[in-house]
Every structure is written in C-alpha cells, then in structure tokens.
C-alpha positions, 0 to 999 in steps of 0.5 A: 799261400798253399792250403796245405802249408797254411794248415801245417803252420796253423798246427805248429802254432797250436803246438807251440802255444800249448807248450809255451814256446813263445819264440816259435809262436812269434816266428810262426805268426810272422810266417803267416800262421793264423791265430784265429784258426780253430782245431776240431775241438774248437780250440785256438792258439789263444785258448791253448796258451791260456789253458796251459797257463802260458801268460807270455804267449797269451799276452803276445797273441792277444796284442796282435791286431787283425791287420798285423796277421797275414 
C-alpha cells in the first residue's frame, strides 16, 4: 500500500474513532488502517475513542489482535 494512501486511512481512522463512528472505524480497519498509528500529539485511535467516551469503538479496537490488522 502506498504511504500516502495508508497515511490518509490512518487519519480517517483517527477522526472516526474520535467521533464514535463505529461503522467507519470497522471499514477503515478492514481497508488497512493501522490502529497503532500515533499522531503528532502521541494519540492513537484507541486513546481518542477512550478520551471521547466511545466505549463501543474502544471495545472493538481493543478486541483486534495484531495478526488481524493489515
């Protein structure tokens, strides 16, 4: 996957997690977004979902195993 495309997917995942859009989060992960990606502030999708109180997103992301993530 091209670096620019992966970067865009990761940024979209961060936005979806921060806004609690579970369907978008699931689709982006399936498309190859990296749940371990950290932004310039050190946040990742898990921390944004947790900080915003989106338990469903947090539970989904936490349930993924490293081997399931592309």
